[in-house]
C-alpha positions as CSV (number, residue, x, y, z in Angstrom):
1,M,-39.4,-13.7,21.7
2,E,-36.3,-15.7,20.8
3,I,-36.2,-14.1,17.3
4,L,-36.3,-10.6,18.8
5,N,-33.3,-11.4,21.1
6,A,-31.3,-12.8,18.2
7,R,-31.8,-9.8,15.9
8,P,-29.2,-7.5,17.6
9,V,-26.6,-10.4,17.5
10,L,-27.3,-11.0,13.9
11,L,-27.0,-7.3,13.1
12,L,-23.7,-7.1,14.9
13,L,-22.4,-10.2,13.1
14,L,-23.5,-8.7,9.7
15,A,-21.8,-5.4,10.5
16,S,-18.5,-7.1,11.5
17,L,-18.5,-9.1,8.3
18,F,-18.9,-5.8,6.3
19,F,-15.9,-4.1,8.0
20,L,-13.7,-7.2,8.2
21,P,-11.9,-6.6,4.9
22,A,-10.8,-3.2,6.1
23,L,-8.9,-4.5,9.1
24,G,-5.6,-4.5,7.2
25,A,-6.2,-1.1,5.7
26,I,-3.9,1.8,6.8
27,D,-4.1,5.5,6.5
28,F,-2.4,7.0,3.4
29,E,-2.0,10.3,1.6
30,Y,-1.2,11.3,-1.9
31,C,2.5,12.3,-2.2
32,N,1.5,15.5,-4.0
33,K,-1.3,16.1,-1.3
34,S,-4.0,16.6,-4.0
35,G,-4.2,13.4,-6.1
36,Y,-3.4,12.4,-9.6
37,D,-5.3,12.6,-12.9
38,F,-4.6,8.9,-13.9
39,F,-5.5,7.0,-10.7
40,N,-7.5,7.4,-7.6
41,V,-6.4,5.2,-4.7
42,S,-9.2,4.0,-2.4
43,R,-7.3,1.8,0.0
44,V,-3.8,0.6,1.1
45,E,-3.4,-2.6,3.0
46,V,-0.3,-4.1,4.7
47,S,-0.1,-7.7,5.8
48,P,0.8,-8.9,8.3
49,N,-0.4,-5.9,10.4
50,P,1.6,-5.0,12.5
51,V,4.9,-6.0,10.9
52,E,7.5,-7.6,13.1
53,L,11.3,-7.1,12.8
54,E,12.7,-9.2,10.0
55,E,9.3,-9.8,8.3
56,Y,8.7,-9.0,4.7
57,P,5.2,-7.6,4.4
58,T,2.9,-7.5,1.4
59,I,1.5,-4.1,0.4
60,R,-1.7,-3.9,-1.6
61,V,-2.9,-0.7,-3.3
62,F,-6.5,-0.6,-4.5
63,G,-7.9,2.1,-6.8
64,Y,-9.7,3.2,-9.9
65,A,-8.1,4.2,-13.2
66,N,-9.4,7.4,-14.8
67,K,-7.0,7.0,-17.8
68,S,-5.2,4.0,-19.3
69,M,-1.6,3.1,-18.8
70,D,0.1,0.5,-21.0
71,D,3.5,0.0,-19.3
72,G,4.8,1.0,-16.0
73,T,7.1,0.6,-13.0
74,V,6.1,0.4,-9.4
75,E,8.6,1.4,-6.7
76,V,8.5,1.2,-3.0
77,K,10.6,3.9,-1.3
78,V,11.2,4.7,2.4
79,T,12.1,8.0,3.9
80,A,13.7,7.9,7.4
81,G,16.1,10.2,9.1
82,G,16.1,12.6,6.1
83,T,17.2,10.0,3.6
84,T,15.0,8.4,0.9
85,Q,15.9,5.1,-0.7
86,T,14.2,2.6,-3.1
87,M,13.4,-0.6,-1.3
88,A,11.9,-2.5,-4.2
89,S,11.1,-2.0,-7.9
90,Y,8.6,-4.0,-9.8
91,S,7.2,-4.1,-13.4
92,L,3.5,-3.4,-13.7
93,C,3.2,-6.9,-15.3
94,V,4.5,-8.5,-12.0
95,V,2.3,-6.6,-9.5
96,G,-0.9,-6.0,-11.5
97,F,-3.3,-8.6,-13.0
98,E,-2.2,-7.5,-16.4
99,C,0.7,-5.4,-17.9
100,A,-1.7,-2.5,-18.6
101,I,-4.4,-0.7,-16.5
102,A,-7.5,0.2,-18.6
103,A,-9.4,3.5,-18.1
104,G,-12.7,3.0,-16.2
105,T,-11.5,-0.1,-14.3
106,N,-10.6,-0.9,-10.7
107,F,-7.1,-2.1,-10.1
108,E,-5.0,-3.8,-7.4
109,L,-1.3,-3.7,-7.1
110,V,0.2,-6.5,-5.1
111,L,3.7,-5.8,-3.8
112,A,4.9,-9.0,-2.2
113,E,7.8,-9.4,0.3
114,V,8.8,-5.8,0.5
115,P,12.1,-5.4,2.5
116,L,11.8,-3.0,5.3
117,E,14.5,-0.5,6.6
118,Y,15.3,0.0,10.2
119,I,17.8,2.6,11.3
120,E,18.7,2.7,14.9
121,G,17.6,5.9,16.6
122,V,15.1,6.8,13.9
123,S,11.5,6.4,15.0
124,K,9.5,7.5,11.9
125,Y,9.6,5.7,8.6
126,V,7.4,6.9,5.7
127,Y,6.9,4.4,2.9
128,S,5.6,5.4,-0.5
129,V,4.4,3.5,-3.6
130,H,5.2,5.2,-6.9
131,L,3.6,4.2,-10.2
132,T,5.5,5.6,-13.2
133,D,4.4,5.5,-16.8
134,D,7.3,4.0,-18.9
135,D,5.5,4.3,-22.3
136,V,6.3,8.0,-22.9
137,G,8.6,7.8,-25.9
138,E,12.4,7.5,-26.2
139,S,13.3,11.1,-25.5
140,E,11.3,11.5,-22.3
141,E,11.8,10.3,-18.7
142,P,9.1,8.1,-17.2
143,I,6.2,10.2,-15.8
144,L,4.8,9.8,-12.2
145,R,1.2,8.8,-12.5
146,M,0.4,7.9,-8.9
147,C,2.1,8.1,-5.5
148,V,0.8,7.4,-2.0
149,A,2.7,7.7,1.3
150,F,2.0,5.9,4.6
151,E,3.5,4.5,7.7
152,I,3.7,0.7,8.0
153,P,2.4,-0.4,11.4
154,T,5.3,-2.2,13.2
155,V,5.7,-3.9,16.5
156,D,7.5,-1.6,18.9
157,L,11.2,-2.1,17.9
158,A,12.5,-1.4,21.5
159,L,10.1,-4.1,22.8
160,A,11.0,-6.5,20.1
161,S,14.8,-6.2,20.6
162,A,14.4,-6.4,24.4
163,Q,12.4,-9.7,24.0
164,S,15.0,-11.2,21.6
165,S,17.9,-10.4,24.0
């Protein structure tokens, strides 16, 4: 009888362990609304989650490479109040496990200590991670190979500023 009573608890524990890694995951969308030929993004995580005022979160982008890319730049941009600005720029060698992403492999981009932008009176901030291919020849501009947009979960700024006063 004891074994039967323990089974639902065991199933609940097993299910919670299965979903635990997704706790830091946030909703995202492709910047072009349809996806990109080179990379499919499966998950975007932000930690800490939520982010407090004056914290520098880490953004992780997970995905699958359909095609190879040998050299690239990853930028984090923010759009708020009709203005877009670059918050951070990284070499693929810094944020990836290698300087190249091979076709047919899973990848993870780790963007550490991303500065956040807070503009008084603006309530919506859309962040985006852009991956551009820099190895396109001397005469061409870098080509955008992947871009995802999302909102970073933050502590209510009005509440945070009221508590710090």
